C-alpha positions, 0 to 999 in steps of 0.5 A: 455509537459514533464512527472513530477516527481509525489510524490502523495500518490495515485493514484501514479506514474506508472512505465514508461514501464508499461505506455508505454506497456499499451499505446501499447496494449490499442487499440488492445492487441496482436493478439486479435483484441480488447482492454483488456477493451473489453474482457470478463472476463471468455474468455481465452484471458483474464483468460491467463492474470489473471492467469500470473499476480497471478503466477507473484505475487506469484513468486515475494513475494514467497506465499506459496500454502496454501495461496489464491491470490485474486484480488478484487474491492472496495480498501483496505478500503472495506476490513475494513468491509470484514475482520471481517465479514470473520473472527470473529468467536469469535466476538473479535479482536485485533487491533493496532492504529498506523495511520489514516487507522489503526484507520479507520479499527478498528472503522469500525470493532466495527460494528461486534464484540468486538475490543481491541485496544491493543496499540496506538500512536494516542495521540502522533499524529502518530509520531511513531509506538507503540512498539510491545514487551510486548503487552497484547493480548486478549484471544481467539481473532480471529485475530490481525490487523496492518497497516504496513506502515502508509501513512499519518504520514510516519511511519512503523512497523520495527518489527511484533508483535507476537500473537497466532492470525492470523496476518491481515496486511494492506500493502497498502502503502508498498507491494512489496517494501520490502521483506515480510515473508508471512508465518508470516501472516494470511491475506495481503491486499493491495489497489493497487493505491500505488505500484501495479496499478490504483485505484479500485483494492485490492490485498488479500492474505489469508491463505486457513484455514481462509476461510469458517468462514464468518458471516451469514450476509457477503454479497457474494461479501466480502465473500473471500471463495465465491471469491476464489472458483470463481477465483476473478470472482464472478462478473465482476472484474476490468479487466483493473486494474488487467492487469495493475497490471500484467504489473507492476509485470512483470516490478518488475521481470525484475528490479530483483524483490522485494529484488532489490527493497528494496535496491533501496527503502532504497537508496531513503529514505536515500537520502531524510532523509540524506538531512532533518536531516541536513537541516536548513529549513526542518525537518522530523515529524516521529521519526527516528526509525520508519520512512517510506521508502514509505511516507517522511513527513516533514515541515518547521514550517511555514504554508506559507512557506510550501505552497510556497515550495509546489507551487514552486516545482510544477513549477519545475515538482515536483508534489503532495507534499502537506502533507494530509489535516489532518496534513499539511506540506509536503509529498513525496511518493516515491514508487517503480515506483519513480526513484532514480533520481526523489529523487535527483532532489527533494533534489536538489530543496529543497537545493535551496529553503532553500538557498533562504528562510531559 
């Protein structure tokens, strides 16, 4: 059968050239006589793959030399624990609660110290991101944590907060989709399964002066300094995930880099939001100022009609449009690998559905 347009929030659609290259290399990688999945992570044939992936990510994001780049296991959620374990020297931190994963990150960190949620949109069903101007930061806070794009509720930070504490950012659903000034952050971390590669891998970019302060109770596998000294290989890493991430980085460079992808993502989001803003049936749920470019959330206002739309769309090759179980409705995740053609097909299908059901 033909490939569908996969609007899943993660694991998400991968770029076709990446899949084709992985398929070609699956049995035998280059002249090694084996698959990447069979290589020792400490062999030169694999460390060359690893080193190239790190170099390409550094190039794509213009990562300064004073930052370490780590490829870790466990996804972004594991870092909810690793962050306080590595950074809570004074045992206190600030969090901005702008969505489900931001909330979970704050709740987990309470196990290790004092957490101040200095702003939240939870009571308003996360329809917006709290304003960052005029916030009252905690004196002596070890860090300020944000989730820059909120996958479930379809919102994003349009400006960054200015705190004297290092800014820690969960960038899982927006990394590599737009330019980021890495120097403004102390830590950037991202689960791979949205814009980078398969699940089970987490990219972590950490300023080197923030290493070496982990709590005594911090497990070695969660200790960033230990992982940095071992080149992400204190134990066997997710070798296949890193390989696919490397292919994605190469594809992004061929596409023109992050700046070019940002232009394409703005175009895709505009196509969908322009239709939603003028639709007689579908309505966007996030406030306009804070709308995500990666995760577009919308409803009809009728749960049965929502379900009928999701089912009909899947029949037309537009899959995984059902909203998160906690909010219902629909969600179209249009990460880097989703082509403009996929968004155009979705809009045309929505127009037809509206004509038949409004």
